[in-house]
FIGU-311561 format. One record per residue (C-alpha): x, y, z; residue in three letters. Coordinates in steps of 0.02 Angstrom, whole numbers, m for minus. Example, Ala and Ser with C-alpha at 12.3 -4.5 7.8 and 13.67 -1.06 7.14 Angstrom:
2
+--------+--------+--------+------+
!     xx !     yy !     zz ! type !
+--------+--------+--------+------+
!    615 !   m225 !    390 !  Ala !
!    684 !    m53 !    357 !  Ser !
+--------+--------+--------+------+
//
This chain:
262
+--------+--------+--------+------+
!     xx !     yy !     zz ! type !
+--------+--------+--------+------+
!  m5297 !   9806 ! m11692 !  Met !
!  m5474 !   9779 ! m11670 !  Ser !
!  m5607 !   9768 ! m11807 !  Asp !
!  m5724 !   9862 ! m11695 !  Arg !
!  m5733 !  10046 ! m11697 !  Pro !
!  m5601 !  10128 ! m11579 !  Ala !
!  m5679 !  10237 ! m11450 !  Val !
!  m5617 !  10407 ! m11399 !  Leu !
!  m5651 !  10447 ! m11205 !  Ile !
!  m5623 !  10611 ! m11132 !  Thr !
!  m5595 !  10619 ! m10944 !  Gly !
!  m5530 !  10443 ! m10950 !  Ala !
!  m5414 !  10444 ! m10814 !  Ser !
!  m5540 !  10405 ! m10678 !  Ser !
!  m5715 !  10388 ! m10618 !  Gly !
!  m5844 !  10361 ! m10764 !  Ile !
!  m5718 !  10386 ! m10900 !  Gly !
!  m5606 !  10252 ! m10832 !  Ala !
!  m5742 !  10119 ! m10810 !  Val !
!  m5819 !  10155 ! m10982 !  Tyr !
!  m5638 !  10127 ! m11047 !  Ala !
!  m5629 !   9956 ! m10960 !  Asn !
!  m5801 !   9905 ! m11030 !  Arg !
!  m5763 !   9946 ! m11201 !  Phe !
!  m5600 !   9865 ! m11196 !  Ala !
!  m5684 !   9711 ! m11128 !  Lys !
!  m5806 !   9719 ! m11289 !  Arg !
!  m5649 !   9716 ! m11397 !  Gly !
!  m5640 !   9904 ! m11439 !  His !
!  m5476 !   9990 ! m11463 !  Asp !
!  m5460 !  10157 ! m11361 !  Leu !
!  m5397 !  10325 ! m11371 !  Val !
!  m5391 !  10379 ! m11198 !  Leu !
!  m5380 !  10582 ! m11161 !  Ala !
!  m5361 !  10666 ! m10998 !  Ala !
!  m5240 !  10790 ! m10902 !  Arg !
!  m5158 !  10652 ! m10779 !  Asp !
!  m5046 !  10559 ! m10903 !  Lys !
!  m4978 !  10449 ! m10768 !  Gly !
!  m5153 !  10375 ! m10719 !  Arg !
!  m5194 !  10365 ! m10915 !  Leu !
!  m5023 !  10268 ! m10941 !  Asp !
!  m5064 !  10153 ! m10796 !  Ala !
!  m5248 !  10122 ! m10861 !  Leu !
!  m5198 !  10084 ! m11034 !  Ala !
!  m5052 !   9965 ! m10983 !  Glu !
!  m5180 !   9875 ! m10886 !  Arg !
!  m5318 !   9854 ! m11020 !  Leu !
!  m5188 !   9816 ! m11149 !  Arg !
!  m5129 !   9665 ! m11042 !  Asn !
!  m5308 !   9613 ! m11000 !  Glu !
!  m5402 !   9646 ! m11143 !  Ala !
!  m5273 !   9639 ! m11282 !  Gly !
!  m5324 !   9791 ! m11368 !  Val !
!  m5232 !   9940 ! m11434 !  Ala !
!  m5236 !  10093 ! m11326 !  Val !
!  m5167 !  10262 ! m11362 !  Asp !
!  m5146 !  10387 ! m11225 !  Val !
!  m5165 !  10583 ! m11258 !  Val !
!  m5123 !  10700 ! m11116 !  Lys !
!  m5246 !  10848 ! m11152 !  Ala !
!  m5318 !  10990 ! m11051 !  Asp !
!  m5488 !  11023 ! m11139 !  Leu !
!  m5487 !  11208 ! m11080 !  Thr !
!  m5325 !  11230 ! m11169 !  Ala !
!  m5347 !  11284 ! m11352 !  Ala !
!  m5201 !  11179 ! m11429 !  Ala !
!  m5252 !  11025 ! m11339 !  Asp !
!  m5430 !  11045 ! m11386 !  Leu !
!  m5379 !  11070 ! m11571 !  Ala !
!  m5267 !  10906 ! m11561 !  Gly !
!  m5405 !  10804 ! m11516 !  Leu !
!  m5519 !  10884 ! m11642 !  Glu !
!  m5391 !  10843 ! m11778 !  Ala !
!  m5376 !  10665 ! m11720 !  Arg !
!  m5570 !  10651 ! m11722 !  Leu !
!  m5573 !  10724 ! m11904 !  Ala !
!  m5441 !  10624 ! m11975 !  Asp !
!  m5434 !  10451 ! m11888 !  Asp !
!  m5554 !  10336 ! m11979 !  Ala !
!  m5532 !  10201 ! m11846 !  Arg !
!  m5626 !  10304 ! m11710 !  Ile !
!  m5808 !  10260 ! m11732 !  Gly !
!  m5866 !  10314 ! m11554 !  Ile !
!  m5847 !  10478 ! m11467 !  Leu !
!  m5875 !  10480 ! m11275 !  Leu !
!  m5885 !  10658 ! m11214 !  Asn !
!  m5864 !  10619 ! m11025 !  Asn !
!  m5740 !  10752 ! m10962 !  Ala !
!  m5835 !  10871 ! m10846 !  Gly !
!  m5818 !  10965 ! m10679 !  Ala !
!  m5911 !  11053 ! m10547 !  Ser !
!  m5852 !  11207 ! m10442 !  Ile !
!  m5886 !  11255 ! m10258 !  Pro !
!  m6002 !  11393 ! m10207 !  Gly !
!  m6148 !  11486 ! m10275 !  Thr !
!  m6170 !  11577 ! m10430 !  Phe !
!  m6137 !  11744 ! m10325 !  Ala !
!  m5977 !  11676 ! m10247 !  Thr !
!  m5900 !  11573 ! m10391 !  Gln !
!  m5836 !  11713 ! m10496 !  Gly !
!  m5823 !  11738 ! m10681 !  Ala !
!  m5661 !  11662 ! m10708 !  Gly !
!  m5714 !  11494 ! m10630 !  Ala !
!  m5885 !  11499 ! m10713 !  Val !
!  m5804 !  11527 ! m10894 !  Ala !
!  m5685 !  11380 ! m10857 !  Asp !
!  m5830 !  11278 ! m10814 !  Leu !
!  m5916 !  11321 ! m10974 !  Ile !
!  m5764 !  11286 ! m11074 !  Ala !
!  m5748 !  11115 ! m11004 !  Leu !
!  m5931 !  11065 ! m10990 !  Asn !
!  m6002 !  11157 ! m11146 !  Val !
!  m5871 !  11223 ! m11269 !  Thr !
!  m5760 !  11061 ! m11274 !  Ala !
!  m5887 !  10926 ! m11312 !  Pro !
!  m5974 !  11032 ! m11437 !  Thr !
!  m5813 !  11060 ! m11525 !  Arg !
!  m5766 !  10879 ! m11510 !  Leu !
!  m5931 !  10815 ! m11582 !  Ala !
!  m5926 !  10950 ! m11715 !  Ala !
!  m5764 !  10889 ! m11766 !  Ala !
!  m5807 !  10708 ! m11791 !  Val !
!  m5994 !  10728 ! m11843 !  Ala !
!  m5954 !  10762 ! m12038 !  Pro !
!  m5848 !  10608 ! m12053 !  Arg !
!  m5979 !  10504 ! m11963 !  Phe !
!  m6115 !  10580 ! m12071 !  Ala !
!  m6023 !  10548 ! m12231 !  Ala !
!  m5988 !  10365 ! m12176 !  Ala !
!  m6165 !  10331 ! m12129 !  Gly !
!  m6104 !  10261 ! m11950 !  Thr !
!  m6036 !  10307 ! m11784 !  Gly !
!  m6090 !  10351 ! m11610 !  Ala !
!  m6073 !  10508 ! m11500 !  Ile !
!  m6112 !  10472 ! m11312 !  Ile !
!  m6135 !  10637 ! m11212 !  Asn !
!  m6120 !  10628 ! m11020 !  Ile !
!  m6242 !  10748 ! m10940 !  Gly !
!  m6342 !  10751 ! m10779 !  Ser !
!  m6507 !  10738 ! m10709 !  Val !
!  m6456 !  10916 ! m10623 !  Val !
!  m6496 !  10982 ! m10798 !  Gly !
!  m6677 !  10949 ! m10764 !  Leu !
!  m6687 !  11019 ! m10584 !  Ala !
!  m6642 !  11195 ! m10559 !  Pro !
!  m6711 !  11160 ! m10382 !  Glu !
!  m6555 !  11075 ! m10329 !  Leu !
!  m6451 !  11246 ! m10339 !  Gly !
!  m6300 !  11205 ! m10449 !  Leu !
!  m6352 !  11335 ! m10568 !  Thr !
!  m6218 !  11351 ! m10688 !  Val !
!  m6171 !  11163 ! m10683 !  Tyr !
!  m6348 !  11128 ! m10710 !  Gly !
!  m6354 !  11241 ! m10845 !  Ala !
!  m6212 !  11154 ! m10932 !  Thr !
!  m6288 !  10992 ! m10913 !  Lys !
!  m6448 !  11050 ! m10978 !  Ala !
!  m6357 !  11111 ! m11128 !  Phe !
!  m6283 !  10940 ! m11151 !  Ile !
!  m6463 !  10860 ! m11161 !  Leu !
!  m6516 !  10989 ! m11293 !  Tyr !
!  m6369 !  10968 ! m11405 !  Leu !
!  m6382 !  10773 ! m11390 !  Ser !
!  m6566 !  10782 ! m11433 !  Gln !
!  m6530 !  10899 ! m11569 !  Gly !
!  m6381 !  10803 ! m11651 !  Leu !
!  m6498 !  10637 ! m11648 !  Gln !
!  m6627 !  10729 ! m11744 !  Leu !
!  m6492 !  10795 ! m11866 !  Glu !
!  m6388 !  10647 ! m11884 !  Leu !
!  m6495 !  10502 ! m11846 !  Gly !
!  m6562 !  10486 ! m12018 !  Ser !
!  m6387 !  10482 ! m12073 !  Lys !
!  m6338 !  10333 ! m11987 !  Gly !
!  m6259 !  10411 ! m11831 !  Val !
!  m6326 !  10371 ! m11662 !  Tyr !
!  m6320 !  10502 ! m11514 !  Val !
!  m6349 !  10464 ! m11334 !  Gln !
!  m6359 !  10579 ! m11191 !  Ala !
!  m6326 !  10487 ! m11023 !  Val !
!  m6399 !  10577 ! m10862 !  Leu !
!  m6320 !  10507 ! m10708 !  Pro !
!  m6385 !  10563 ! m10533 !  Ala !
!  m6255 !  10567 ! m10385 !  Ala !
!  m6117 !  10450 ! m10422 !  Thr !
!  m5959 !  10398 ! m10332 !  Arg !
!  m5821 !  10480 ! m10419 !  Thr !
!  m5688 !  10619 ! m10382 !  Glu !
!  m5801 !  10753 ! m10446 !  Ile !
!  m5852 !  10785 ! m10261 !  Trp !
!  m5692 !  10816 ! m10191 !  Glu !
!  m5638 !  10915 ! m10337 !  Arg !
!  m5786 !  11028 ! m10304 !  Ser !
!  m5751 !  11053 ! m10127 !  Gly !
!  m5886 !  10945 ! m10055 !  Arg !
!  m5859 !  10796 !  m9933 !  Asp !
!  m5927 !  10641 ! m10019 !  Ile !
!  m5971 !  10562 !  m9859 !  Asn !
!  m6104 !  10702 !  m9845 !  Thr !
!  m6193 !  10642 ! m10005 !  Val !
!  m6336 !  10530 !  m9997 !  Gln !
!  m6397 !  10388 ! m10126 !  Asn !
!  m6236 !  10384 ! m10221 !  Leu !
!  m6234 !  10259 ! m10357 !  Met !
!  m6079 !  10156 ! m10393 !  Asp !
!  m5996 !  10207 ! m10557 !  Val !
!  m5987 !  10025 ! m10612 !  Gly !
!  m6178 !  10013 ! m10593 !  Glu !
!  m6199 !  10181 ! m10688 !  Leu !
!  m6096 !  10142 ! m10846 !  Val !
!  m6167 !   9967 ! m10853 !  Asp !
!  m6336 !  10035 ! m10862 !  Ala !
!  m6288 !  10168 ! m10975 !  Ala !
!  m6215 !  10028 ! m11091 !  Leu !
!  m6380 !   9942 ! m11094 !  Val !
!  m6459 !  10108 ! m11156 !  Gly !
!  m6316 !  10121 ! m11283 !  Phe !
!  m6355 !   9947 ! m11350 !  Asp !
!  m6547 !   9978 ! m11351 !  Arg !
!  m6501 !  10143 ! m11446 !  Arg !
!  m6597 !  10256 ! m11325 !  Glu !
!  m6585 !  10434 ! m11356 !  Ala !
!  m6584 !  10479 ! m11171 !  Val !
!  m6532 !  10359 ! m11041 !  Thr !
!  m6559 !  10406 ! m10851 !  Ile !
!  m6491 !  10248 ! m10761 !  Pro !
!  m6568 !  10304 ! m10584 !  Pro !
!  m6741 !  10334 ! m10649 !  Leu !
!  m6861 !  10180 ! m10608 !  Pro !
!  m7009 !  10237 ! m10733 !  Asp !
!  m6949 !  10284 ! m10899 !  Ala !
!  m7128 !  10336 ! m10929 !  Gly !
!  m7095 !  10481 ! m10821 !  Gln !
!  m6973 !  10556 ! m10929 !  Phe !
!  m7075 !  10504 ! m11085 !  Glu !
!  m7222 !  10597 ! m11008 !  Ala !
!  m7097 !  10751 ! m10975 !  Phe !
!  m7043 !  10751 ! m11160 !  Asp !
!  m7222 !  10731 ! m11221 !  Ala !
!  m7286 !  10884 ! m11131 !  Ala !
!  m7140 !  10985 ! m11198 !  Arg !
!  m7180 !  10924 ! m11380 !  Lys !
!  m7375 !  10961 ! m11336 !  Ala !
!  m7324 !  11146 ! m11313 !  Met !
!  m7241 !  11166 ! m11479 !  Leu !
!  m7385 !  11205 ! m11593 !  Pro !
!  m7438 !  11348 ! m11474 !  Asn !
!  m7256 !  11422 ! m11454 !  Leu !
!  m7266 !  11512 ! m11640 !  Gly !
!  m7415 !  11614 ! m11624 !  Gln !
!  m7419 !  11785 ! m11712 !  Pro !
!  m7489 !  11873 ! m11572 !  Arg !
!  m7455 !  11872 ! m11383 !  Ala !
!  m7568 !  11755 ! m11278 !  Ala !
!  m7725 !  11831 ! m11219 !  Ala !
!  m7669 !  11835 ! m11041 !  Arg !
!  m7544 !  11959 ! m11088 !  Tyr !
!  m7642 !  12081 ! m11184 !  Arg !
!  m7742 !  12225 ! m11096 !  Ala !
!  m7926 !  12195 ! m11079 !  Ala !
!  m8018 !  12291 ! m11218 !  Ala !
+--------+--------+--------+------+
//
């Protein structure tokens, strides 16, 4: 058993989650890997045990299923070995808002919004009481860009950014670190699962490069890490513009531009 904090990773059977598992194992962290595909999880766990000599627990879990989500919440609340939560599980769906249907949209929100929020809520009290711990939330640059047309998916990722920033403000002073990672298009199975041919997607980042960059941000304790963004000053300016509006958002009267001329 490692003396480093164990890492619980959702969506760990492939893509970003599987690469994070590999990287954290090589750093000497024990792992708790959760996903729906137990066969893949078992194969990954066996390989990491052999290659890195770490302990790896496997949890078959569908985060849209109430019982499975409750099981992970209990594990996070009670297992003091787990010092890092990586909310990676997520999905997109094909079509547009007008064609996707209420059921598919509800399932997407359950996976991309409800599950990471509940898992963070399960572990936050323990982390805050201990004065340590980290929560990594995988968002997307789509959450900054409604122009890309992925309306519900983008909205879920905008939520993840807001959640992460809010948690960092609430928990940072208590010793808990919260990081939002915002990938752009990355070479994972999300494309096939959302009905899109990956060969039609341009400028795909390799998943290993994405995770390695995100871990640089993690080690630097960045609040928001955007691996494809060349100039960090652009996001800093974006955030500064948002903060500059705050004093003007609490006025007791409507702005003059909305009031009828006397």
